[in-house]
N, CA, C and O atoms as a GROMACS GRO file, in nm:
protein
  600
    1MET      N    1  11.698   9.586  10.030
    1MET     CA    2  11.607   9.626   9.924
    1MET      C    3  11.574   9.773   9.942
    1MET      O    4  11.554   9.820  10.054
    2ALA      N    5  11.567   9.844   9.833
    2ALA     CA    6  11.536   9.987   9.836
    2ALA      C    7  11.390  10.008   9.875
    2ALA      O    8  11.304   9.926   9.846
    3LYS      N    9  11.366  10.119   9.941
    3LYS     CA   10  11.230  10.152   9.983
    3LYS      C   11  11.148  10.191   9.861
    3LYS      O   12  11.196  10.260   9.772
    4SER      N   13  11.023  10.146   9.858
    4SER     CA   14  10.935  10.187   9.749
    4SER      C   15  10.849  10.304   9.798
    4SER      O   16  10.807  10.307   9.914
    5PHE      N   17  10.824  10.397   9.710
    5PHE     CA   18  10.751  10.517   9.745
    5PHE      C   19  10.615  10.514   9.677
    5PHE      O   20  10.604  10.477   9.561
    6SER      N   21  10.512  10.554   9.750
    6SER     CA   22  10.376  10.551   9.700
    6SER      C   23  10.346  10.674   9.615
    6SER      O   24  10.365  10.788   9.658
    7ALA      N   25  10.299  10.649   9.495
    7ALA     CA   26  10.263  10.758   9.404
    7ALA      C   27  10.131  10.824   9.445
    7ALA      O   28  10.096  10.930   9.392
    8SER      N   29  10.058  10.764   9.536
    8SER     CA   30   9.930  10.821   9.578
    8SER      C   31   9.947  10.950   9.658
    8SER      O   32   9.852  11.026   9.676
    9HIS      N   33  10.068  10.976   9.708
    9HIS     CA   34  10.094  11.099   9.783
    9HIS      C   35  10.119  11.218   9.690
    9HIS      O   36  10.127  11.332   9.737
   10ILE      N   37  10.131  11.193   9.561
   10ILE     CA   38  10.163  11.298   9.464
   10ILE      C   39  10.036  11.343   9.394
   10ILE      O   40   9.956  11.260   9.351
   11LYS      N   41  10.017  11.474   9.383
   11LYS     CA   42   9.902  11.530   9.312
   11LYS      C   43   9.942  11.553   9.167
   11LYS      O   44  10.046  11.612   9.139
   12THR      N   45   9.858  11.507   9.074
   12THR     CA   46   9.889  11.509   8.932
   12THR      C   47   9.904  11.650   8.876
   12THR      O   48   9.994  11.675   8.796
   13HIS      N   49   9.819  11.741   8.916
   13HIS     CA   50   9.816  11.875   8.856
   13HIS      C   51   9.897  11.978   8.934
   13HIS      O   52   9.872  12.098   8.923
   14ARG      N   53   9.993  11.932   9.011
   14ARG     CA   54  10.075  12.023   9.090
   14ARG      C   55  10.219  12.017   9.041
   14ARG      O   56  10.264  11.914   8.991
   15VAL      N   57  10.290  12.126   9.055
   15VAL     CA   58  10.432  12.131   9.021
   15VAL      C   59  10.510  12.131   9.152
   15VAL      O   60  10.484  12.211   9.242
   16TYR      N   61  10.606  12.040   9.162
   16TYR     CA   62  10.684  12.022   9.284
   16TYR      C   63  10.828  12.067   9.264
   16TYR      O   64  10.886  12.048   9.156
   17SER      N   65  10.886  12.126   9.366
   17SER     CA   66  11.032  12.145   9.368
   17SER      C   67  11.090  12.014   9.422
   17SER      O   68  11.016  11.928   9.469
   18THR      N   69  11.221  12.000   9.417
   18THR     CA   70  11.282  11.876   9.467
   18THR      C   71  11.253  11.858   9.616
   18THR      O   72  11.232  11.745   9.661
   19TRP      N   73  11.252  11.968   9.693
   19TRP     CA   74  11.225  11.958   9.836
   19TRP      C   75  11.082  11.914   9.861
   19TRP      O   76  11.056  11.829   9.946
   20GLU      N   77  10.987  11.973   9.787
   20GLU     CA   78  10.846  11.939   9.806
   20GLU      C   79  10.818  11.795   9.767
   20GLU      O   80  10.742  11.726   9.835
   21ALA      N   81  10.878  11.750   9.658
   21ALA     CA   82  10.859  11.611   9.616
   21ALA      C   83  10.915  11.515   9.720
   21ALA      O   84  10.852  11.414   9.753
   22ALA      N   85  11.033  11.545   9.772
   22ALA     CA   86  11.094  11.461   9.875
   22ALA      C   87  11.008  11.459  10.001
   22ALA      O   88  10.992  11.354  10.063
   23ASP      N   89  10.955  11.573  10.038
   23ASP     CA   90  10.870  11.582  10.157
   23ASP      C   91  10.741  11.503  10.138
   23ASP      O   92  10.697  11.434  10.231
   24ALA      N   93  10.680  11.512  10.021
   24ALA     CA   94  10.556  11.439   9.994
   24ALA      C   95  10.577  11.288   9.994
   24ALA      O   96  10.489  11.212  10.034
   25LEU      N   97  10.694  11.244   9.950
   25LEU     CA   98  10.723  11.100   9.942
   25LEU      C   99  10.788  11.045  10.068
   25LEU      O  100  10.795  10.924  10.087
   26GLY      N  101  10.836  11.134  10.154
   26GLY     CA  102  10.903  11.089  10.275
   26GLY      C  103  11.044  11.038  10.250
   26GLY      O  104  11.089  10.944  10.315
   27CYS      N  105  11.114  11.101  10.156
   27CYS     CA  106  11.251  11.062  10.126
   27CYS      C  107  11.341  11.185  10.132
   27CYS      O  108  11.293  11.296  10.154
   28HIS      N  109  11.469  11.165  10.112
   28HIS     CA  110  11.564  11.276  10.113
   28HIS      C  111  11.562  11.345   9.978
   28HIS      O  112  11.534  11.282   9.876
   29LYS      N  113  11.591  11.476   9.976
   29LYS     CA  114  11.587  11.549   9.848
   29LYS      C  115  11.694  11.499   9.752
   29LYS      O  116  11.677  11.510   9.630
   30GLN      N  117  11.805  11.444   9.803
   30GLN     CA  118  11.909  11.388   9.715
   30GLN      C  119  11.858  11.266   9.638
   30GLN      O  120  11.904  11.239   9.527
   31THR      N  121  11.763  11.194   9.696
   31THR     CA  122  11.701  11.081   9.625
   31THR      C  123  11.629  11.131   9.502
   31THR      O  124  11.644  11.074   9.394
   32VAL      N  125  11.552  11.237   9.516
   32VAL     CA  126  11.479  11.295   9.402
   32VAL      C  127  11.577  11.351   9.300
   32VAL      O  128  11.557  11.334   9.180
   33ILE      N  129  11.683  11.416   9.345
   33ILE     CA  130  11.784  11.470   9.253
   33ILE      C  131  11.853  11.357   9.176
   33ILE      O  132  11.881  11.372   9.057
   34ARG      N  133  11.881  11.245   9.243
   34ARG     CA  134  11.941  11.129   9.176
   34ARG      C  135  11.847  11.072   9.069
   34ARG      O  136  11.892  11.033   8.962
   35TRP      N  137  11.717  11.069   9.099
   35TRP     CA  138  11.621  11.023   8.998
   35TRP      C  139  11.626  11.112   8.875
   35TRP      O  140  11.616  11.064   8.763
   36ILE      N  141  11.641  11.242   8.896
   36ILE     CA  142  11.645  11.337   8.784
   36ILE      C  143  11.774  11.322   8.705
   36ILE      O  144  11.770  11.315   8.582
   37LYS      N  145  11.887  11.316   8.773
   37LYS     CA  146  12.017  11.313   8.705
   37LYS      C  147  12.049  11.179   8.640
   37LYS      O  148  12.100  11.176   8.528
   38HIS      N  149  12.018  11.069   8.708
   38HIS     CA  150  12.067  10.940   8.662
   38HIS      C  151  11.959  10.840   8.621
   38HIS      O  152  11.987  10.747   8.546
   39LYS      N  153  11.838  10.857   8.669
   39LYS     CA  154  11.736  10.754   8.649
   39LYS      C  155  11.627  10.791   8.550
   39LYS      O  156  11.538  10.710   8.525
   40GLY      N  157  11.631  10.911   8.492
   40GLY     CA  158  11.538  10.944   8.386
   40GLY      C  159  11.410  11.016   8.425
   40GLY      O  160  11.317  11.021   8.344
   41LEU      N  161  11.402  11.071   8.544
   41LEU     CA  162  11.285  11.150   8.581
   41LEU      C  163  11.294  11.285   8.512
   41LEU      O  164  11.393  11.356   8.527
   42ASN      N  165  11.190  11.321   8.436
   42ASN     CA  166  11.188  11.449   8.364
   42ASN      C  167  11.159  11.564   8.460
   42ASN      O  168  11.066  11.557   8.541
   43ALA      N  169  11.240  11.669   8.449
   43ALA     CA  170  11.222  11.788   8.532
   43ALA      C  171  11.276  11.909   8.458
   43ALA      O  172  11.360  11.895   8.369
   44ASP      N  173  11.230  12.026   8.496
   44ASP     CA  174  11.281  12.151   8.440
   44ASP      C  175  11.405  12.190   8.520
   44ASP      O  176  11.395  12.242   8.631
   45THR      N  177  11.522  12.166   8.461
   45THR     CA  178  11.648  12.195   8.530
   45THR      C  179  11.712  12.324   8.480
   45THR      O  180  11.828  12.352   8.511
   46SER      N  181  11.637  12.404   8.402
   46SER     CA  182  11.692  12.528   8.349
   46SER      C  183  11.700  12.639   8.454
   46SER      O  184  11.769  12.739   8.435
   47GLN      N  185  11.630  12.621   8.563
   47GLN     CA  186  11.630  12.721   8.669
   47GLN      C  187  11.634  12.652   8.805
   47GLN      O  188  11.615  12.530   8.815
   48ARG      N  189  11.660  12.730   8.907
   48ARG     CA  190  11.661  12.677   9.043
   48ARG      C  191  11.541  12.734   9.118
   48ARG      O  192  11.514  12.852   9.099
   49PRO      N  193  11.470  12.662   9.198
   49PRO     CA  194  11.482  12.519   9.221
   49PRO      C  195  11.429  12.439   9.102
   49PRO      O  196  11.344  12.487   9.027
   50TRP      N  197  11.480  12.318   9.087
   50TRP     CA  198  11.433  12.232   8.979
   50TRP      C  199  11.285  12.200   9.003
   50TRP      O  200  11.243  12.176   9.116
   51LEU      N  201  11.207  12.201   8.895
   51LEU     CA  202  11.063  12.179   8.906
   51LEU      C  203  11.024  12.049   8.838
   51LEU      O  204  11.072  12.017   8.729
   52ILE      N  205  10.937  11.976   8.904
   52ILE     CA  206  10.891  11.846   8.854
   52ILE      C  207  10.739  11.851   8.847
   52ILE      O  208  10.673  11.889   8.944
   53GLU      N  209  10.684  11.813   8.733
   53GLU     CA  210  10.538  11.806   8.720
   53GLU      C  211  10.488  11.682   8.795
   53GLU      O  212  10.552  11.577   8.793
   54GLY      N  213  10.374  11.697   8.859
   54GLY     CA  214  10.317  11.587   8.937
   54GLY      C  215  10.291  11.463   8.855
   54GLY      O  216  10.316  11.351   8.900
   55ARG      N  217  10.240  11.482   8.732
   55ARG     CA  218  10.210  11.364   8.649
   55ARG      C  219  10.337  11.292   8.606
   55ARG      O  220  10.336  11.170   8.591
   56GLU      N  221  10.446  11.367   8.584
   56GLU     CA  222  10.575  11.305   8.549
   56GLU      C  223  10.628  11.221   8.666
   56GLU      O  224  10.676  11.110   8.646
   57LEU      N  225  10.619  11.276   8.785
   57LEU     CA  226  10.666  11.205   8.904
   57LEU      C  227  10.582  11.081   8.930
   57LEU      O  228  10.635  10.976   8.966
   58LYS      N  229  10.449  11.093   8.913
   58LYS     CA  230  10.360  10.979   8.930
   58LYS      C  231  10.390  10.869   8.828
   58LYS      O  232  10.393  10.751   8.863
   59ALA      N  233  10.411  10.909   8.703
   59ALA     CA  234  10.441  10.811   8.598
   59ALA      C  235  10.574  10.742   8.625
   59ALA      O  236  10.586  10.621   8.608
   60TYR      N  237  10.674  10.818   8.669
   60TYR     CA  238  10.806  10.761   8.700
   60TYR      C  239  10.795  10.658   8.813
   60TYR      O  240  10.851  10.549   8.803
   61LEU      N  241  10.722  10.692   8.919
   61LEU     CA  242  10.706  10.599   9.031
   61LEU      C  243  10.624  10.478   8.992
   61LEU      O  244  10.648  10.367   9.040
   62GLY      N  245  10.524  10.497   8.902
   62GLY     CA  246  10.443  10.385   8.856
   62GLY      C  247  10.524  10.285   8.775
   62GLY      O  248  10.508  10.164   8.793
   63VAL      N  249  10.611  10.334   8.687
   63VAL     CA  250  10.698  10.246   8.607
   63VAL      C  251  10.794  10.172   8.698
   63VAL      O  252  10.818  10.052   8.680
   64LYS      N  253  10.848  10.241   8.795
   64LYS     CA  254  10.942  10.181   8.890
   64LYS      C  255  10.873  10.070   8.970
   64LYS      O  256  10.931   9.963   8.990
   65GLN      N  257  10.750  10.095   9.014
   65GLN     CA  258  10.675   9.996   9.092
   65GLN      C  259  10.636   9.877   9.005
   65GLN      O  260  10.644   9.763   9.051
   66LYS      N  261  10.595   9.902   8.881
   66LYS     CA  262  10.555   9.795   8.791
   66LYS      C  263  10.671   9.701   8.759
   66LYS      O  264  10.652   9.581   8.744
   67ARG      N  265  10.792   9.758   8.750
   67ARG     CA  266  10.910   9.679   8.720
   67ARG      C  267  10.941   9.581   8.834
   67ARG      O  268  10.992   9.471   8.809
   68LEU      N  269  10.910   9.619   8.957
   68LEU     CA  270  10.939   9.535   9.073
   68LEU      C  271  10.830   9.432   9.101
   68LEU      O  272  10.854   9.334   9.172
   69LYS      N  273  10.711   9.454   9.048
   69LYS     CA  274  10.598   9.366   9.077
   69LYS      C  275  10.613   9.233   9.005
   69LYS      O  276  10.658   9.228   8.891
   70ARG      N  277  10.576   9.125   9.072
   70ARG     CA  278  10.587   8.992   9.014
   70ARG      C  279  10.452   8.920   9.023
   70ARG      O  280  10.383   8.928   9.125
   71LYS      N  281  10.416   8.852   8.917
   71LYS     CA  282  10.293   8.775   8.914
   71LYS      C  283  10.321   8.636   8.970
   71LYS      O  284  10.416   8.571   8.927
   72LEU      N  285  10.240   8.591   9.064
   72LEU     CA  286  10.259   8.461   9.126
   72LEU      C  287  10.158   8.361   9.072
   72LEU      O  288  10.044   8.395   9.041
   73ALA      N  289  10.202   8.236   9.061
   73ALA     CA  290  10.108   8.128   9.035
   73ALA      C  291  10.023   8.112   9.161
   73ALA      O  292  10.065   8.154   9.269
   74LEU      N  293   9.907   8.053   9.148
   74LEU     CA  294   9.814   8.044   9.260
   74LEU      C  295   9.873   7.966   9.377
   74LEU      O  296   9.845   7.998   9.493
   75HIS      N  297   9.955   7.865   9.349
   75HIS     CA  298  10.010   7.781   9.456
   75HIS      C  299  10.150   7.826   9.500
   75HIS      O  300  10.210   7.761   9.585
   76HIS      N  301  10.201   7.935   9.445
   76HIS     CA  302  10.331   7.989   9.486
   76HIS      C  303  10.312   8.097   9.592
   76HIS      O  304  10.208   8.162   9.599
   77CYS      N  305  10.414   8.114   9.674
   77CYS     CA  306  10.418   8.221   9.774
   77CYS      C  307  10.544   8.303   9.750
   77CYS      O  308  10.639   8.254   9.689
   78PHE      N  309  10.544   8.426   9.795
   78PHE     CA  310  10.660   8.512   9.778
   78PHE      C  311  10.744   8.506   9.904
   78PHE      O  312  10.695   8.535  10.013
   79CYS      N  313  10.871   8.469   9.889
   79CYS     CA  314  10.963   8.461  10.002
   79CYS      C  315  11.029   8.597  10.020
   79CYS      O  316  11.094   8.648   9.929
   80LEU      N  317  11.012   8.656  10.137
   80LEU     CA  318  11.072   8.787  10.165
   80LEU      C  319  11.222   8.776  10.186
   80LEU      O  320  11.294   8.873  10.162
   81GLY      N  321  11.270   8.660  10.230
   81GLY     CA  322  11.413   8.641  10.248
   81GLY      C  323  11.487   8.633  10.116
   81GLY      O  324  11.590   8.698  10.098
   82CYS      N  325  11.435   8.553  10.024
   82CYS     CA  326  11.498   8.535   9.892
   82CYS      C  327  11.455   8.642   9.792
   82CYS      O  328  11.524   8.667   9.694
   83ARG      N  329  11.341   8.706   9.818
   83ARG     CA  330  11.279   8.802   9.727
   83ARG      C  331  11.244   8.737   9.593
   83ARG      O  332  11.259   8.798   9.487
   84GLU      N  333  11.196   8.614   9.600
   84GLU     CA  334  11.158   8.540   9.481
   84GLU      C  335  11.028   8.465   9.508
   84GLU      O  336  11.004   8.422   9.621
   85PRO      N  337  10.943   8.447   9.405
   85PRO     CA  338  10.827   8.359   9.421
   85PRO      C  339  10.874   8.214   9.421
   85PRO      O  340  10.954   8.174   9.336
   86ARG      N  341  10.825   8.137   9.516
   86ARG     CA  342  10.869   7.998   9.528
   86ARG      C  343  10.751   7.907   9.558
   86ARG      O  344  10.652   7.948   9.618
   87GLU      N  345  10.766   7.781   9.516
   87GLU     CA  346  10.671   7.678   9.553
   87GLU      C  347  10.706   7.633   9.694
   87GLU      O  348  10.824   7.625   9.727
   88PRO      N  349  10.608   7.603   9.780
   88PRO     CA  350  10.639   7.565   9.917
   88PRO      C  351  10.728   7.441   9.926
   88PRO      O  352  10.723   7.352   9.840
   89ASP      N  353  10.810   7.437  10.030
   89ASP     CA  354  10.901   7.325  10.054
   89ASP      C  355  10.820   7.197  10.074
   89ASP      O  356  10.730   7.193  10.157
   90GLY      N  357  10.852   7.094   9.998
   90GLY     CA  358  10.781   6.967  10.008
   90GLY      C  359  10.638   6.973   9.958
   90GLY      O  360  10.561   6.879   9.979
   91LYS      N  361  10.602   7.081   9.892
   91LYS     CA  362  10.466   7.103   9.841
   91LYS      C  363  10.362   7.088   9.952
   91LYS      O  364  10.255   7.030   9.931
   92ILE      N  365  10.397   7.141  10.070
   92ILE     CA  366  10.308   7.134  10.187
   92ILE      C  367  10.286   7.276  10.238
   92ILE      O  368  10.380   7.355  10.250
   93ALA      N  369  10.159   7.308  10.270
   93ALA     CA  370  10.126   7.440  10.324
   93ALA      C  371  10.009   7.427  10.420
   93ALA      O  372   9.936   7.328  10.417
   94ASP      N  373   9.992   7.527  10.504
   94ASP     CA  374   9.879   7.535  10.596
   94ASP      C  375   9.789   7.650  10.553
   94ASP      O  376   9.837   7.756  10.514
   95TYR      N  377   9.658   7.626  10.560
   95TYR     CA  378   9.560   7.732  10.533
   95TYR      C  379   9.497   7.769  10.666
   95TYR      O  380   9.436   7.684  10.731
   96ILE      N  381   9.510   7.894  10.706
   96ILE     CA  382   9.456   7.942  10.832
   96ILE      C  383   9.345   8.042  10.801
   96ILE      O  384   9.368   8.143  10.736
   97HIS      N  385   9.223   8.011  10.848
   97HIS     CA  386   9.108   8.099  10.822
   97HIS      C  387   9.131   8.237  10.882
   97HIS      O  388   9.176   8.248  10.996
   98GLN      N  389   9.100   8.340  10.806
   98GLN     CA  390   9.107   8.478  10.856
   98GLN      C  391   8.966   8.537  10.863
   98GLN      O  392   8.926   8.591  10.966
   99THR      N  393   8.892   8.526  10.753
   99THR     CA  394   8.753   8.570  10.750
   99THR      C  395   8.673   8.458  10.685
   99THR      O  396   8.726   8.351  10.655
  100ALA      N  397   8.544   8.483  10.664
  100ALA     CA  398   8.462   8.380  10.601
  100ALA      C  399   8.501   8.357  10.455
  100ALA      O  400   8.478   8.248  10.402
  101ASP      N  401   8.559   8.458  10.390
  101ASP     CA  402   8.590   8.449  10.247
  101ASP      C  403   8.736   8.423  10.215
  101ASP      O  404   8.767   8.378  10.104
  102CYS      N  405   8.827   8.451  10.306
  102CYS     CA  406   8.969   8.435  10.274
  102CYS      C  407   9.047   8.387  10.395
  102CYS      O  408   8.999   8.387  10.509
  103GLY      N  409   9.169   8.346  10.366
  103GLY     CA  410   9.258   8.297  10.471
  103GLY      C  411   9.402   8.316  10.430
  103GLY      O  412   9.431   8.371  10.324
  104ARG      N  413   9.491   8.269  10.516
  104ARG     CA  414   9.634   8.287  10.492
  104ARG      C  415   9.697   8.152  10.465
  104ARG      O  416   9.681   8.057  10.543
  105LEU      N  417   9.769   8.143  10.354
  105LEU     CA  418   9.845   8.024  10.320
  105LEU      C  419   9.984   8.043  10.378
  105LEU      O  420  10.052   8.141  10.347
  106GLU      N  421  10.027   7.950  10.461
  106GLU     CA  422  10.157   7.960  10.528
  106GLU      C  423  10.240   7.839  10.491
  106GLU      O  424  10.194   7.725  10.504
  107ALA      N  425  10.363   7.862  10.444
  107ALA     CA  426  10.450   7.754  10.401
  107ALA      C  427  10.595   7.790  10.426
  107ALA      O  428  10.627   7.905  10.459
  108LEU      N  429  10.683   7.692  10.411
  108LEU     CA  430  10.827   7.715  10.427
  108LEU      C  431  10.892   7.731  10.291
  108LEU      O  432  10.854   7.666  10.194
  109CYS      N  433  10.992   7.818  10.286
  109CYS     CA  434  11.068   7.840  10.163
  109CYS      C  435  11.167   7.725  10.145
  109CYS      O  436  11.238   7.691  10.240
  110PRO      N  437  11.174   7.664  10.026
  110PRO     CA  438  11.270   7.555  10.005
  110PRO      C  439  11.415   7.602  10.000
  110PRO      O  440  11.506   7.524  10.026
  111ALA      N  441  11.438   7.728   9.966
  111ALA     CA  442  11.575   7.778   9.952
  111ALA      C  443  11.634   7.824  10.085
  111ALA      O  444  11.746   7.786  10.119
  112CYS      N  445  11.560   7.906  10.160
  112CYS     CA  446  11.618   7.964  10.283
  112CYS      C  447  11.551   7.917  10.411
  112CYS      O  448  11.603   7.942  10.520
  113GLY      N  449  11.437   7.849  10.401
  113GLY     CA  450  11.371   7.796  10.520
  113GLY      C  451  11.284   7.894  10.596
  113GLY      O  452  11.230   7.858  10.701
  114SER      N  453  11.269   8.015  10.547
  114SER     CA  454  11.186   8.113  10.618
  114SER      C  455  11.038   8.087  10.588
  114SER      O  456  11.003   8.017  10.493
  115ILE      N  457  10.952   8.144  10.672
  115ILE     CA  458  10.808   8.124  10.656
  115ILE      C  459  10.756   8.221  10.551
  115ILE      O  460  10.784   8.341  10.555
  116MET      N  461  10.679   8.167  10.456
  116MET     CA  462  10.617   8.248  10.351
  116MET      C  463  10.468   8.255  10.379
  116MET      O  464  10.409   8.155  10.420
  117ASN      N  465  10.406   8.370  10.357
  117ASN     CA  466  10.264   8.389  10.376
  117ASN      C  467  10.201   8.443  10.249
  117ASN      O  468  10.264   8.518  10.175
  118LYS      N  469  10.078   8.403  10.225
  118LYS     CA  470  10.003   8.456  10.111
  118LYS      C  471   9.855   8.454  10.147
  118LYS      O  472   9.805   8.354  10.198
  119ILE      N  473   9.787   8.564  10.122
  119ILE     CA  474   9.643   8.572  10.144
  119ILE      C  475   9.574   8.515  10.020
  119ILE      O  476   9.599   8.559   9.908
  120VAL      N  477   9.486   8.417  10.041
  120VAL     CA  478   9.416   8.353   9.930
  120VAL      C  479   9.266   8.349   9.959
  120VAL      O  480   9.224   8.350  10.074
  121ARG      N  481   9.189   8.344   9.852
  121ARG     CA  482   9.044   8.332   9.867
  121ARG      C  483   9.009   8.188   9.900
  121ARG      O  484   9.076   8.094   9.857
  122ARG      N  485   8.904   8.171   9.978
  122ARG     CA  486   8.860   8.037  10.014
  122ARG      C  487   8.814   7.960   9.890
  122ARG      O  488   8.828   7.837   9.884
  123ALA      N  489   8.760   8.030   9.792
  123ALA     CA  490   8.713   7.966   9.668
  123ALA      C  491   8.829   7.906   9.588
  123ALA      O  492   8.809   7.810   9.513
  124ASP      N  493   8.949   7.961   9.603
  124ASP     CA  494   9.066   7.911   9.530
  124ASP      C  495   9.135   7.794   9.599
  124ASP      O  496   9.231   7.739   9.546
  125LEU      N  497   9.087   7.756   9.716
  125LEU     CA  498   9.154   7.653   9.795
  125LEU      C  499   9.158   7.518   9.724
  125LEU      O  500   9.260   7.449   9.732
  126GLU      N  501   9.051   7.480   9.656
  126GLU     CA  502   9.050   7.351   9.584
  126GLU      C  503   9.151   7.349   9.470
  126GLU      O  504   9.216   7.247   9.448
  127THR      N  505   9.165   7.459   9.400
  127THR     CA  506   9.262   7.469   9.291
  127THR      C  507   9.404   7.457   9.347
  127THR      O  508   9.490   7.393   9.286
  128ILE      N  509   9.428   7.519   9.460
  128ILE     CA  510   9.560   7.512   9.522
  128ILE      C  511   9.587   7.370   9.572
  128ILE      O  512   9.699   7.321   9.559
  129GLN      N  513   9.485   7.304   9.628
  129GLN     CA  514   9.502   7.168   9.679
  129GLN      C  515   9.531   7.068   9.568
  129GLN      O  516   9.585   6.961   9.594
  130ALA      N  517   9.496   7.101   9.445
  130ALA     CA  518   9.529   7.013   9.333
  130ALA      C  519   9.679   7.015   9.304
  130ALA      O  520   9.733   6.918   9.250
  131LYS      N  521   9.748   7.123   9.340
  131LYS     CA  522   9.892   7.138   9.312
  131LYS      C  523   9.979   7.102   9.433
  131LYS      O  524  10.085   7.041   9.417
  132ILE      N  525   9.935   7.140   9.554
  132ILE     CA  526  10.014   7.114   9.675
  132ILE      C  527   9.922   7.060   9.785
  132ILE      O  528   9.800   7.077   9.779
  133ALA      N  529   9.981   6.995   9.885
  133ALA     CA  530   9.904   6.944   9.998
  133ALA      C  531   9.879   7.058  10.096
  133ALA      O  532   9.973   7.118  10.149
  134VAL      N  533   9.751   7.087  10.121
  134VAL     CA  534   9.715   7.197  10.210
  134VAL      C  535   9.640   7.141  10.329
  134VAL      O  536   9.541   7.069  10.314
  135THR      N  537   9.687   7.173  10.449
  135THR     CA  538   9.620   7.137  10.573
  135THR      C  539   9.541   7.258  10.620
  135THR      O  540   9.596   7.366  10.639
  136VAL      N  541   9.410   7.239  10.639
  136VAL     CA  542   9.325   7.349  10.683
  136VAL      C  543   9.328   7.355  10.835
  136VAL      O  544   9.291   7.259  10.902
  137GLN      N  545   9.373   7.468  10.889
  137GLN     CA  546   9.383   7.489  11.033
  137GLN      C  547   9.258   7.562  11.083
  137GLN      O  548   9.191   7.632  11.007
  138LYS      N  549   9.229   7.544  11.211
  138LYS     CA  550   9.120   7.619  11.271
  138LYS      C  551   9.159   7.766  11.283
  138LYS      O  552   9.277   7.800  11.292
  139ALA      N  553   9.060   7.849  11.282
  139ALA     CA  554   9.084   7.993  11.293
  139ALA      C  555   9.131   8.028  11.434
  139ALA      O  556   9.100   7.958  11.530
  140HIS      N  557   9.203   8.136  11.444
  140HIS     CA  558   9.245   8.190  11.573
  140HIS      C  559   9.117   8.226  11.649
  140HIS      O  560   9.021   8.271  11.588
  141PRO      N  561   9.114   8.209  11.783
  141PRO     CA  562   8.992   8.239  11.859
  141PRO      C  563   8.935   8.378  11.833
  141PRO      O  564   8.814   8.398  11.840
  142ARG      N  565   9.020   8.473  11.804
  142ARG     CA  566   8.974   8.609  11.777
  142ARG      C  567   8.888   8.615  11.651
  142ARG      O  568   8.801   8.701  11.640
  143PHE      N  569   8.914   8.524  11.554
  143PHE     CA  570   8.842   8.527  11.427
  143PHE      C  571   8.723   8.432  11.422
  143PHE      O  572   8.645   8.438  11.328
  144ARG      N  573   8.707   8.345  11.521
  144ARG     CA  574   8.601   8.243  11.514
  144ARG      C  575   8.462   8.304  11.506
  144ARG      O  576   8.378   8.254  11.432
  145ASN      N  577   8.437   8.411  11.580
  145ASN     CA  578   8.303   8.472  11.574
  145ASN      C  579   8.278   8.540  11.440
  145ASN      O  580   8.162   8.552  11.400
  146LEU      N  581   8.382   8.583  11.369
  146LEU     CA  582   8.364   8.640  11.235
  146LEU      C  583   8.322   8.532  11.136
  146LEU      O  584   8.241   8.556  11.047
  147LEU      N  585   8.380   8.411  11.152
  147LEU     CA  586   8.349   8.302  11.060
  147LEU      C  587   8.209   8.248  11.081
  147LEU      O  588   8.144   8.206  10.985
  148SER      N  589   8.161   8.250  11.205
  148SER     CA  590   8.028   8.196  11.232
  148SER      C  591   7.917   8.294  11.193
  148SER      O  592   7.800   8.256  11.184
  149GLY      N  593   7.954   8.422  11.170
  149GLY     CA  594   7.856   8.521  11.125
  149GLY      C  595   7.787   8.593  11.239
  149GLY      O  596   7.692   8.667  11.214
  150ASN      N  597   7.831   8.575  11.362
  150ASN     CA  598   7.769   8.643  11.478
  150ASN      C  599   7.829   8.777  11.500
  150ASN      O  600   7.789   8.848  11.593
   0.00000   0.00000   0.00000
């Protein structure tokens, strides 16, 4: 899977050269040049070095990120092996307390068998239990004092 780059490193009101944009994003300058030539990133290519407006670069990265984002159903988890949202294998999952308000839903992927994790709110646990069987596990000893409020 290709690396995703954070648009938060780009300043909107600044003009970047290809080198500066690559440095701000932590990628190679050829990556930025490829975005300009083949992927539709707007830049001033009439002179050297090519100049990219910060807002154009931010918008381009935002569209790219939005295209990759997937909305999950409450009882689905995202499998990193398959790169797809999936319902847990056998409709069975474990809920492990993390804090007083949320925990981690841990389940197996039905397609590849890898472990899937999802952070869920404790308030949503009943809704999830209506769809799949959830076993509530005790918190890790490190988190027990957070749950008790001490």
